[in-house]
Steps between C-alpha positions, in 0.01 A plus 500: 500500500778522766725268287436721197598814703833329599571393148456851350691656795796274428479544124507882540801470736704314250390679182531852636805443710724688263249739336368643819848626605561707198426861569601733208525787767754324709770388256777724598815428701707734716852412622659688787869502601555661845803560731530631861792647683427289817295186564129567516176327519312674230132505399467545124171587348446507127152623454296251709778232514676531846784282613754508776864425417834496695733714313874451574778766519663590166305199328293544184156355513285412209116466535254430208132584496271323237151548389528872537226727362653776299167693435571749780796647675754287701592573856790356688509553882785414731491480881773381731452371856671808630259739313200294607601507871590865495224647285220244507368242245348766273825668397664387185763596248316518167572548127230509235547465127328423171574134406671595173694178379873511560726604779350733782782673687513767780805719582453526869375253774400525871728336745568224567456408145793604273426296184177432300410451143166375342432319170154505359405234228223281374472129568584262228243511213353815616543832318379859474524815711315320795619147419131416418552373138564127460722344231636145503878548419561116471214475242624801322853359474366154368356685195796722446341812654535713802291701750545873484483751787122529456445123532418459125658208312707615198806422291866493614728782375568487125196285425155582372187350353193337644709192603817690560676296235612785272851638546598869516549527126156380427331736745340802321439698812792603721526766766761771541571458865736732685731464816577127423126401537427178325215462234251232519212378296161380637138435395196665638274212626182712437567593132778248405704783356880501553671799653847591615612697798809606700541358840674763694776451743487643853531868487335562166157528353295606181416325181856467408643522849626835413408680828708477821278444802578675814542279804223519753566703823702293738300368791590630838461327854270665743447412863124475541248415782216290367142550640277211608371458152863457358513839328758766564411697811806711536835544313799518750810692447801269434850660462686178575550393134806330353612447145373190331800255437315329234416808285745369232273201442301682246464221236365148493854358447640680803185407707533119408870518606397655831211256554712198416740565790219581752334291770174373363191571715200388290186699604200309659283357211135571489233241590405439144875453393552236782162331408601480125846364575336242742276377225775486238733303747204258584410406150859462378569233751645172363281304746155477332319441829575842641234696296265215555543529888469889475174470299362241757575720796369819338182304397444372858547854623224636281267212582536534868488877470160478309368264749594744783326769317174285468498415862538868608235603246267227649561620852396856407187375306388298819545797718294731284236236469445496884 
């Protein structure tokens, strides 16, 4: 029985090593570029992800956060060593915003920060407003198709038909998109009916992308005191604000240019990310004995663990019998 238990445990570990790590609610990515006017040891908290980084004077720093959950608001909290020693560990500079995909910018920052810009996006192969729709881009490309913004596989621009093998001149349905929006054809998987749609560019919406969208209200930094439960206890007055030097980086191209020349500080990975990478590295080793040794050690651990549990249970039973 114990050997059977070990076998199924190992089988589950290997078969589910990739599937167990996929969480449709945590498929977003957040990229942060930050600059300070003087060298600071800074604590940065993006939702529950907290890291401490040494930021250098007049240097640009790039930090990436993966496996983000975009089903709620995003908060970024900043705290310097000076702020912590003067005001206590519960005081933070904080900005809160909705995770709308694209560039998130603020016009003013609390000292000693003088440059900051945020990019919100989905991980590769994840789409939708909350990055919770999966579509394999490589598989779509192999069959001459694409994944649209909603995570549905459809035809490339200028093609239509169930197999996307008909050219624009053969397509009976075309859409009159406005504001340079491309027209795409796709098939509803539930009804197998073909339909066309306009995929609006940033700043436009509507069936034909005819309506201009107003940008959301720009988020503002607040200096806050957090209670013991982590919620805002008090909002403090902060008049010591400076102009954001990176306010011009309001497009993906400008952001990439800024991030390319920045110092790279990867954020700490979650336990499950580290575990997944460990398993991937382990079973991609050229030495075939490495996985065998790992299996043997893991199996011995389970066997001795089960024996220890049996001994403890026996002791408890003896005590109760007396």
